[in-house]
Structures are given as structure tokens and as C-alpha cells.
mmJSON file of the N, C-alpha and C atoms, coordinates in Angstrom:
{"data_MODEL":{"atom_site":{
"group_PDB":["ATOM","ATOM","ATOM","ATOM","ATOM","ATOM","ATOM","ATOM","ATOM","ATOM","ATOM","ATOM","ATOM","ATOM","ATOM","ATOM","ATOM","ATOM","ATOM","ATOM","ATOM","ATOM","ATOM","ATOM","ATOM","ATOM","ATOM","ATOM","ATOM","ATOM","ATOM","ATOM","ATOM","ATOM","ATOM","ATOM","ATOM","ATOM","ATOM","ATOM","ATOM","ATOM","ATOM","ATOM","ATOM","ATOM","ATOM","ATOM","ATOM","ATOM","ATOM","ATOM","ATOM","ATOM","ATOM","ATOM","ATOM","ATOM","ATOM","ATOM","ATOM","ATOM","ATOM","ATOM","ATOM","ATOM","ATOM","ATOM","ATOM","ATOM","ATOM","ATOM","ATOM","ATOM","ATOM","ATOM","ATOM","ATOM","ATOM","ATOM","ATOM","ATOM","ATOM","ATOM","ATOM","ATOM","ATOM","ATOM","ATOM","ATOM","ATOM","ATOM","ATOM","ATOM","ATOM","ATOM","ATOM","ATOM","ATOM","ATOM","ATOM","ATOM","ATOM","ATOM","ATOM","ATOM","ATOM","ATOM","ATOM","ATOM","ATOM","ATOM","ATOM","ATOM","ATOM","ATOM","ATOM","ATOM","ATOM","ATOM","ATOM","ATOM","ATOM","ATOM","ATOM","ATOM","ATOM","ATOM","ATOM"],
"id":[1,2,3,4,5,6,7,8,9,10,11,12,13,14,15,16,17,18,19,20,21,22,23,24,25,26,27,28,29,30,31,32,33,34,35,36,37,38,39,40,41,42,43,44,45,46,47,48,49,50,51,52,53,54,55,56,57,58,59,60,61,62,63,64,65,66,67,68,69,70,71,72,73,74,75,76,77,78,79,80,81,82,83,84,85,86,87,88,89,90,91,92,93,94,95,96,97,98,99,100,101,102,103,104,105,106,107,108,109,110,111,112,113,114,115,116,117,118,119,120,121,122,123,124,125,126,127,128,129],
"type_symbol":["N","C","C","N","C","C","N","C","C","N","C","C","N","C","C","N","C","C","N","C","C","N","C","C","N","C","C","N","C","C","N","C","C","N","C","C","N","C","C","N","C","C","N","C","C","N","C","C","N","C","C","N","C","C","N","C","C","N","C","C","N","C","C","N","C","C","N","C","C","N","C","C","N","C","C","N","C","C","N","C","C","N","C","C","N","C","C","N","C","C","N","C","C","N","C","C","N","C","C","N","C","C","N","C","C","N","C","C","N","C","C","N","C","C","N","C","C","N","C","C","N","C","C","N","C","C","N","C","C"],
"label_atom_id":["N","CA","C","N","CA","C","N","CA","C","N","CA","C","N","CA","C","N","CA","C","N","CA","C","N","CA","C","N","CA","C","N","CA","C","N","CA","C","N","CA","C","N","CA","C","N","CA","C","N","CA","C","N","CA","C","N","CA","C","N","CA","C","N","CA","C","N","CA","C","N","CA","C","N","CA","C","N","CA","C","N","CA","C","N","CA","C","N","CA","C","N","CA","C","N","CA","C","N","CA","C","N","CA","C","N","CA","C","N","CA","C","N","CA","C","N","CA","C","N","CA","C","N","CA","C","N","CA","C","N","CA","C","N","CA","C","N","CA","C","N","CA","C","N","CA","C","N","CA","C"],
"label_alt_id":[null,null,null,null,null,null,null,null,null,null,null,null,null,null,null,null,null,null,null,null,null,null,null,null,null,null,null,null,null,null,null,null,null,null,null,null,null,null,null,null,null,null,null,null,null,null,null,null,null,null,null,null,null,null,null,null,null,null,null,null,null,null,null,null,null,null,null,null,null,null,null,null,null,null,null,null,null,null,null,null,null,null,null,null,null,null,null,null,null,null,null,null,null,null,null,null,null,null,null,null,null,null,null,null,null,null,null,null,null,null,null,null,null,null,null,null,null,null,null,null,null,null,null,null,null,null,null,null,null],
"label_comp_id":["UNK","UNK","UNK","UNK","UNK","UNK","UNK","UNK","UNK","UNK","UNK","UNK","UNK","UNK","UNK","UNK","UNK","UNK","UNK","UNK","UNK","UNK","UNK","UNK","UNK","UNK","UNK","UNK","UNK","UNK","UNK","UNK","UNK","UNK","UNK","UNK","UNK","UNK","UNK","UNK","UNK","UNK","UNK","UNK","UNK","UNK","UNK","UNK","UNK","UNK","UNK","UNK","UNK","UNK","UNK","UNK","UNK","UNK","UNK","UNK","UNK","UNK","UNK","UNK","UNK","UNK","UNK","UNK","UNK","UNK","UNK","UNK","UNK","UNK","UNK","UNK","UNK","UNK","UNK","UNK","UNK","UNK","UNK","UNK","UNK","UNK","UNK","UNK","UNK","UNK","UNK","UNK","UNK","UNK","UNK","UNK","UNK","UNK","UNK","UNK","UNK","UNK","UNK","UNK","UNK","UNK","UNK","UNK","UNK","UNK","UNK","UNK","UNK","UNK","UNK","UNK","UNK","UNK","UNK","UNK","UNK","UNK","UNK","UNK","UNK","UNK","UNK","UNK","UNK"],
"label_asym_id":["A","A","A","A","A","A","A","A","A","A","A","A","A","A","A","A","A","A","A","A","A","A","A","A","A","A","A","A","A","A","A","A","A","A","A","A","A","A","A","A","A","A","A","A","A","A","A","A","A","A","A","A","A","A","A","A","A","A","A","A","A","A","A","A","A","A","A","A","A","A","A","A","A","A","A","A","A","A","A","A","A","A","A","A","A","A","A","A","A","A","A","A","A","A","A","A","A","A","A","A","A","A","A","A","A","A","A","A","A","A","A","A","A","A","A","A","A","A","A","A","A","A","A","A","A","A","A","A","A"],
"label_entity_id":["1","1","1","1","1","1","1","1","1","1","1","1","1","1","1","1","1","1","1","1","1","1","1","1","1","1","1","1","1","1","1","1","1","1","1","1","1","1","1","1","1","1","1","1","1","1","1","1","1","1","1","1","1","1","1","1","1","1","1","1","1","1","1","1","1","1","1","1","1","1","1","1","1","1","1","1","1","1","1","1","1","1","1","1","1","1","1","1","1","1","1","1","1","1","1","1","1","1","1","1","1","1","1","1","1","1","1","1","1","1","1","1","1","1","1","1","1","1","1","1","1","1","1","1","1","1","1","1","1"],
"label_seq_id":[1,1,1,2,2,2,3,3,3,4,4,4,5,5,5,6,6,6,7,7,7,8,8,8,9,9,9,10,10,10,11,11,11,12,12,12,13,13,13,14,14,14,15,15,15,16,16,16,17,17,17,18,18,18,19,19,19,20,20,20,21,21,21,22,22,22,23,23,23,24,24,24,25,25,25,26,26,26,27,27,27,28,28,28,29,29,29,30,30,30,31,31,31,32,32,32,33,33,33,34,34,34,35,35,35,36,36,36,37,37,37,38,38,38,39,39,39,40,40,40,41,41,41,42,42,42,43,43,43],
"pdbx_PDB_ins_code":[null,null,null,null,null,null,null,null,null,null,null,null,null,null,null,null,null,null,null,null,null,null,null,null,null,null,null,null,null,null,null,null,null,null,null,null,null,null,null,null,null,null,null,null,null,null,null,null,null,null,null,null,null,null,null,null,null,null,null,null,null,null,null,null,null,null,null,null,null,null,null,null,null,null,null,null,null,null,null,null,null,null,null,null,null,null,null,null,null,null,null,null,null,null,null,null,null,null,null,null,null,null,null,null,null,null,null,null,null,null,null,null,null,null,null,null,null,null,null,null,null,null,null,null,null,null,null,null,null],
"Cartn_x":[97.658,98.451,99.943,100.734,102.173,102.838,103.901,104.638,105.463,105.902,106.717,107.995,108.609,109.853,109.627,108.555,108.244,108.013,107.291,107.024,108.327,109.189,110.471,111.317,111.383,112.175,111.667,110.343,109.741,110.064,109.946,110.243,111.696,112.612,114.041,114.304,113.643,113.796,113.368,112.196,111.677,112.564,113.049,113.923,115.175,115.741,116.968,116.75,115.608,115.303,115.037,114.39,114.016,115.093,116.019,117.063,118.003,118.38,119.273,118.56,117.254,116.456,116.97,117.285,117.766,119.104,119.998,121.32,121.196,120.355,120.17,119.575,118.586,117.957,118.979,119.814,120.861,121.844,122.213,123.146,122.523,121.229,120.545,120.51,120.224,120.079,121.426,122.276,123.548,124.678,124.6,125.676,126.779,127.715,128.769,130.133,130.168,131.424,131.841,133.095,133.6,133.721,133.591,133.672,135.119,135.272,136.594,137.444,136.807,137.484,138.011,137.19,137.59,138.71,138.672,139.685,141.032,140.996,142.23,142.61,141.8,142.1,141.711,141.869,141.513,142.708,142.633,143.739,143.278],
"Cartn_y":[183.896,182.84,183.175,182.16,182.359,182.672,183.463,183.812,182.622,182.663,181.579,181.386,182.497,182.424,181.728,182.11,181.492,179.997,179.619,178.194,177.44,178.004,177.37,177.235,178.297,178.266,177.183,177.073,176.073,174.667,174.45,173.137,172.748,173.674,173.404,173.093,173.848,173.654,172.251,171.822,170.495,169.405,169.618,168.643,168.412,169.508,169.45,168.66,168.89,168.226,166.74,166.381,164.981,164.156,164.814,164.043,163.458,162.217,161.539,161.077,160.853,160.447,159.174,158.18,156.894,157.065,157.845,158.074,158.805,159.843,160.627,159.778,158.934,158.061,157.065,156.546,155.604,156.231,157.463,158.163,158.396,158.682,158.906,157.647,156.5,155.267,154.607,154.503,153.809,154.741,155.983,156.924,156.784,157.709,157.702,157.364,157.112,156.782,155.364,155.209,153.886,153.021,151.725,150.811,150.711,150.228,150.058,149.139,148.089,147.117,147.8,148.656,149.353,150.349,150.97,151.985,151.388,150.399,149.874,148.482,147.874,146.518,145.489,144.253,143.182,142.796,143.006,142.638,141.789],
"Cartn_z":[218.361,217.763,217.874,218.098,218.255,216.92,217.005,215.781,215.316,214.074,213.511,214.317,214.725,215.494,216.826,217.525,218.818,218.661,217.62,217.36,217.154,216.293,215.985,217.243,218.047,219.279,220.22,220.311,221.191,220.713,219.4,218.815,219.112,218.896,219.132,220.592,221.473,222.916,223.321,222.811,223.137,222.542,221.322,220.66,221.492,221.967,222.749,224.036,224.67,225.932,225.75,224.628,224.441,223.751,223.055,222.384,223.426,223.218,224.163,225.414,225.321,226.484,227.13,226.287,226.814,227.532,226.918,227.504,228.844,228.868,230.085,231.203,230.849,231.838,232.373,231.475,231.872,232.833,232.568,233.448,234.818,234.829,236.108,236.943,236.301,237.06,237.355,236.344,236.518,236.938,236.512,236.791,235.753,235.766,234.759,235.356,236.67,237.317,236.944,236.551,236.185,237.445,237.245,238.378,238.865,240.085,240.672,239.8,239.284,238.428,237.159,236.558,235.325,235.597,236.759,237.058,237.471,238.362,238.93,238.477,237.658,237.206,238.254,237.923,238.866,239.7,240.991,241.884,243.029],
"occupancy":[1.0,1.0,1.0,1.0,1.0,1.0,1.0,1.0,1.0,1.0,1.0,1.0,1.0,1.0,1.0,1.0,1.0,1.0,1.0,1.0,1.0,1.0,1.0,1.0,1.0,1.0,1.0,1.0,1.0,1.0,1.0,1.0,1.0,1.0,1.0,1.0,1.0,1.0,1.0,1.0,1.0,1.0,1.0,1.0,1.0,1.0,1.0,1.0,1.0,1.0,1.0,1.0,1.0,1.0,1.0,1.0,1.0,1.0,1.0,1.0,1.0,1.0,1.0,1.0,1.0,1.0,1.0,1.0,1.0,1.0,1.0,1.0,1.0,1.0,1.0,1.0,1.0,1.0,1.0,1.0,1.0,1.0,1.0,1.0,1.0,1.0,1.0,1.0,1.0,1.0,1.0,1.0,1.0,1.0,1.0,1.0,1.0,1.0,1.0,1.0,1.0,1.0,1.0,1.0,1.0,1.0,1.0,1.0,1.0,1.0,1.0,1.0,1.0,1.0,1.0,1.0,1.0,1.0,1.0,1.0,1.0,1.0,1.0,1.0,1.0,1.0,1.0,1.0,1.0],
"B_iso_or_equiv":[0.0,0.0,0.0,0.0,0.0,0.0,0.0,0.0,0.0,0.0,0.0,0.0,0.0,0.0,0.0,0.0,0.0,0.0,0.0,0.0,0.0,0.0,0.0,0.0,0.0,0.0,0.0,0.0,0.0,0.0,0.0,0.0,0.0,0.0,0.0,0.0,0.0,0.0,0.0,0.0,0.0,0.0,0.0,0.0,0.0,0.0,0.0,0.0,0.0,0.0,0.0,0.0,0.0,0.0,0.0,0.0,0.0,0.0,0.0,0.0,0.0,0.0,0.0,0.0,0.0,0.0,0.0,0.0,0.0,0.0,0.0,0.0,0.0,0.0,0.0,0.0,0.0,0.0,0.0,0.0,0.0,0.0,0.0,0.0,0.0,0.0,0.0,0.0,0.0,0.0,0.0,0.0,0.0,0.0,0.0,0.0,0.0,0.0,0.0,0.0,0.0,0.0,0.0,0.0,0.0,0.0,0.0,0.0,0.0,0.0,0.0,0.0,0.0,0.0,0.0,0.0,0.0,0.0,0.0,0.0,0.0,0.0,0.0,0.0,0.0,0.0,0.0,0.0,0.0],
"pdbx_formal_charge":[null,null,null,null,null,null,null,null,null,null,null,null,null,null,null,null,null,null,null,null,null,null,null,null,null,null,null,null,null,null,null,null,null,null,null,null,null,null,null,null,null,null,null,null,null,null,null,null,null,null,null,null,null,null,null,null,null,null,null,null,null,null,null,null,null,null,null,null,null,null,null,null,null,null,null,null,null,null,null,null,null,null,null,null,null,null,null,null,null,null,null,null,null,null,null,null,null,null,null,null,null,null,null,null,null,null,null,null,null,null,null,null,null,null,null,null,null,null,null,null,null,null,null,null,null,null,null,null,null],
"auth_seq_id":[1,1,1,2,2,2,3,3,3,4,4,4,5,5,5,6,6,6,7,7,7,8,8,8,9,9,9,10,10,10,11,11,11,12,12,12,13,13,13,14,14,14,15,15,15,16,16,16,17,17,17,18,18,18,19,19,19,20,20,20,21,21,21,22,22,22,23,23,23,24,24,24,25,25,25,26,26,26,27,27,27,28,28,28,29,29,29,30,30,30,31,31,31,32,32,32,33,33,33,34,34,34,35,35,35,36,36,36,37,37,37,38,38,38,39,39,39,40,40,40,41,41,41,42,42,42,43,43,43],
"auth_comp_id":["UNK","UNK","UNK","UNK","UNK","UNK","UNK","UNK","UNK","UNK","UNK","UNK","UNK","UNK","UNK","UNK","UNK","UNK","UNK","UNK","UNK","UNK","UNK","UNK","UNK","UNK","UNK","UNK","UNK","UNK","UNK","UNK","UNK","UNK","UNK","UNK","UNK","UNK","UNK","UNK","UNK","UNK","UNK","UNK","UNK","UNK","UNK","UNK","UNK","UNK","UNK","UNK","UNK","UNK","UNK","UNK","UNK","UNK","UNK","UNK","UNK","UNK","UNK","UNK","UNK","UNK","UNK","UNK","UNK","UNK","UNK","UNK","UNK","UNK","UNK","UNK","UNK","UNK","UNK","UNK","UNK","UNK","UNK","UNK","UNK","UNK","UNK","UNK","UNK","UNK","UNK","UNK","UNK","UNK","UNK","UNK","UNK","UNK","UNK","UNK","UNK","UNK","UNK","UNK","UNK","UNK","UNK","UNK","UNK","UNK","UNK","UNK","UNK","UNK","UNK","UNK","UNK","UNK","UNK","UNK","UNK","UNK","UNK","UNK","UNK","UNK","UNK","UNK","UNK"],
"auth_asym_id":["A","A","A","A","A","A","A","A","A","A","A","A","A","A","A","A","A","A","A","A","A","A","A","A","A","A","A","A","A","A","A","A","A","A","A","A","A","A","A","A","A","A","A","A","A","A","A","A","A","A","A","A","A","A","A","A","A","A","A","A","A","A","A","A","A","A","A","A","A","A","A","A","A","A","A","A","A","A","A","A","A","A","A","A","A","A","A","A","A","A","A","A","A","A","A","A","A","A","A","A","A","A","A","A","A","A","A","A","A","A","A","A","A","A","A","A","A","A","A","A","A","A","A","A","A","A","A","A","A"],
"auth_atom_id":["N","CA","C","N","CA","C","N","CA","C","N","CA","C","N","CA","C","N","CA","C","N","CA","C","N","CA","C","N","CA","C","N","CA","C","N","CA","C","N","CA","C","N","CA","C","N","CA","C","N","CA","C","N","CA","C","N","CA","C","N","CA","C","N","CA","C","N","CA","C","N","CA","C","N","CA","C","N","CA","C","N","CA","C","N","CA","C","N","CA","C","N","CA","C","N","CA","C","N","CA","C","N","CA","C","N","CA","C","N","CA","C","N","CA","C","N","CA","C","N","CA","C","N","CA","C","N","CA","C","N","CA","C","N","CA","C","N","CA","C","N","CA","C","N","CA","C","N","CA","C"],
"pdbx_PDB_model_num":[1,1,1,1,1,1,1,1,1,1,1,1,1,1,1,1,1,1,1,1,1,1,1,1,1,1,1,1,1,1,1,1,1,1,1,1,1,1,1,1,1,1,1,1,1,1,1,1,1,1,1,1,1,1,1,1,1,1,1,1,1,1,1,1,1,1,1,1,1,1,1,1,1,1,1,1,1,1,1,1,1,1,1,1,1,1,1,1,1,1,1,1,1,1,1,1,1,1,1,1,1,1,1,1,1,1,1,1,1,1,1,1,1,1,1,1,1,1,1,1,1,1,1,1,1,1,1,1,1]
}}}
């Protein structure tokens, strides 16, 4: 059986990986680079 410390470390590790899932998925699909319009305005 795993020790309390190992369990806690594992839980924290998984929490860290799963937190912000929607944001991370959005960054993967859309990216974080601003559009040309946002950067230089409409010309």
C-alpha cells in the first residue's frame, strides 16, 4: 500500500495536470497569438 505522502503527491500532481483543462485545450486549438487586426488595428 502506498504511503500517505505518496498518495498526497500523486493527488497534487493529477490536480495540477487537470486544472485549467479548458484553457489548455483552447490554447492548443486556437493558439495564444493575437490576430493581425488586434495587433495592428484595422487599416
